[in-house]
C-alpha positions, 0 to 999 in steps of 0.5 A: 566265093568258095568252090565257084571262084577256083573251080576251073583250077580243077582241084581234087577234093582232097586238095580242096579240103586242104584249102578251106581248112585255111579259115579254122587254122588261121582262126586258131593261131592268127587272131591270138598272136595279133591279139597279143601283138596289138595289146603290146603295140606302142605305136603313135597311131594306136593299138589297133589301127596299125593292124586294121590298116595292114589287115585291110590292104593285105586282104584287098591285095589277096582278093584281087590276086585270087580274081586275077590268078589266071591272068597273073600266072599266065602272064608272068610265065608267058614271059618266059615262053610257057604254054597257058594250057601246059600241065605246068602252068596249071600247077603253078596257078594251083600253087598261086591260088592256094598260097593267096587262099591262105594269105587271105585268111590270115589277113581277114583274121588280122583285120577282124581282131583289130576291129573287134578289140577297137570296139572294146577299147572305145565303147564304155561298159553300158554301150558294149551291148549296143556296139555288138549289135550294130556290128552284127547289123552291119554284117547282116547287111553285108550278107544280104548284099552278098546273096543278092549279088548272086541274082545280078549279073554284075559284069554287065553292070560294072564292065570296068571292074571285070569279066566275071562275077568273082572279079567285080565282087572281089573289087567291090569288097576290097575298095569298100573294106579299105574305104571303111577302115580308113574313115574309121581310124581317121575319124575315131582316134585312139589314145596314144598307147605310149602313155600306158607305159612299156608292155607287160611283156615283149612281143613273143616269138613262136614258142613264147607265143605258144606258152603265153597263149596256154597261161592266158587260157589258164587265167582267162576272166571267169565271164570270158571263160564260160563264154568260150566254152559255150562258143565251142559247142556253139560253132560245132553245131553251126559249122554243119548248117553254114557249110551244108545247108544249100546242099541239104535243100538242093538234095531235097529239090532234086530228090524227086527229079532223080527218082523219076529219072535214074539214068541220068548222065553227069551233064544232066545231073550237073544241070539239075544241081545248078538249078538246086544251088539256085534254090539253096542260095535263095534260102540263104537270102531269106536266112540273111534277112531274117537275121538282120531283122533280128538284130535290129529288134532284139536289142529293144526287146532284151533287158540291157546287162548294164545301165549308163552310170548316173551323173556324179553329184547331179544336184550340185550347182556348177560354179564358174572360176574366172581364173579357170580356162574355159569358153564363153558357152561354158561360162554363160551355162555356169551362171544360167543353167540351160532349160531343157531342149526339145531334142532332150525331151524327145530323147526321155520320151523315146527312152521311156517308149523303148523301155515299155518295149523291153521283155523284163525277164529276157536278159541277154544270157537268157535270149542266147540260151533260148537260141541254142534251144530254138536251133536244136528244135530246127535241127530235130525238125529236119526229120519231118521236112521233105520239100524245098519250101519247107526247108526255106521256111526252116532256114529263115527261122534259124536266122533268129539264133544266128543273130544271137550268136553274132551279138551275145557272145561278143557283148558278154566278152566286150562288157567284162573286158570293158568294166575290168579296163576301166576299173584298172584305169581308175586305180582300182587294181593294186597290180599291173595290167595282166596280159589276160586282162587285154581285150586283144589276147582275150577276143584272140582266144575267144576266136580260138574257141570258135575256130577249133571246133570247126576243125572237130566238126569237119572231121564228124562230117567227113565221117558221117558222109563216109558212112551215109553219103550216096552216089552222086545222082541218086535221090533221097541221100540223108547224110547232110540231114545227119550232119545238121542233126549232129549240130543240134546236139552240139547246141544242146550242150552249148545251152547247158554251158550258157545256163552257167553263165552269170546274168551280170558282171560286177566290177572284179578286183585283182588285189583280193580285197573288196572295194569299199561300197562293194557287193555281194555279187562283186565278191562272188565275181572276184571268187570265180576270177581266183578259181579261174587262175587256180584251175 
């Protein structure tokens, strides 16, 4: 969507910076607020569905308004006789577009917060890694389709959806988002939150919201706190790559041309950069394909952190009680236990086969740790890369650590939330369900750890560009390369923090007592939790 979507507005670079800061800013503020509100929601529709639906439809409306900004503003002001080419109309168009960029970012964060908490609420602990892996796979498919769309003239294929590439993409994205969210909301029914009783705290105002966020940060569960620490430096490293890798590859592409043609006109420079942008976009397509392939394969190689719980009393035979309501099939199977079906046998064989594919020492934490090191090595190798082909290969390799960044942190946090929630529902805690233990607020704070470092990385990148950037049209500008290398240093810091994460999270009790049959690991989780509360 980016600059090409609104370049006709002729915004200055400083104004564009104000526009694009909307993403990190909304991620820092909106998701924690939506998380708290959804945790406290007692709608008969459920906790998350109202926010998912509202965010999806607000996103669709914002996209369509952005795509048709020119027509909407010109049409409305034209009713009062305004000249479409006048300065006042252009200013109004800019204000309208900026407003809907912010609304769009707020709406996207609303639907994201609802969906991520929805996954945590409805996948059991031992399926959290699989559920978040599938979320990463679907994201990968969307990335591939998005990059492929850059090579297809969509207005020729779908002329009834719009006359520009951006308009057609916005219509397709809006219909897809709203359709999938509606299907999900209808197919998966939430538990009635009214059965949980009144929320622990009322929906906060602005001041109480910030106060509650600060309290929740201090009381984060131990595993979630450590993952957030990793994410702060992880996203400080990823920001430069995701935003500037196409510029870096494009610079490598135009270097020989600029070196041999020192006196190019601005139009010739623009033409050279248009070709360079296509080269960079192709590299991102390879990056998306590698990431998607990694998301498909890695769950079969990584040892699951949690196993499915065994059935209770599997050797106890079933008994049929005539006075107990039940179905005919249930009664028959009570007297005549069924023989193993072919599908069950096939499932057992597939399970054993997939177990053989697992690398026994490769846990999710270790895989994430290795991905930070791989990313840092790739960023350090930019010193030795001088051609677009080499850079494209490197970008494809980086798709592997990106796949783990989309999977590992959400899986680790979601598993801890799910396990603590299941313990609370079974009455294992002798206390109320605290706000810091709920999915919405924890995932919202996790998104703060993702969004806040992007603001820091923006400032660092601006300083690097100020010191190292050359004039446009000059060859061998290495400023973007230094931004990427700074990201590699941040990834090494993230690797150090990843090393501190525990391999497994045992049930954590909030009453300060060891449960009957508890393990030493369980006591360690309790001690970490108490340390986090007193920190």
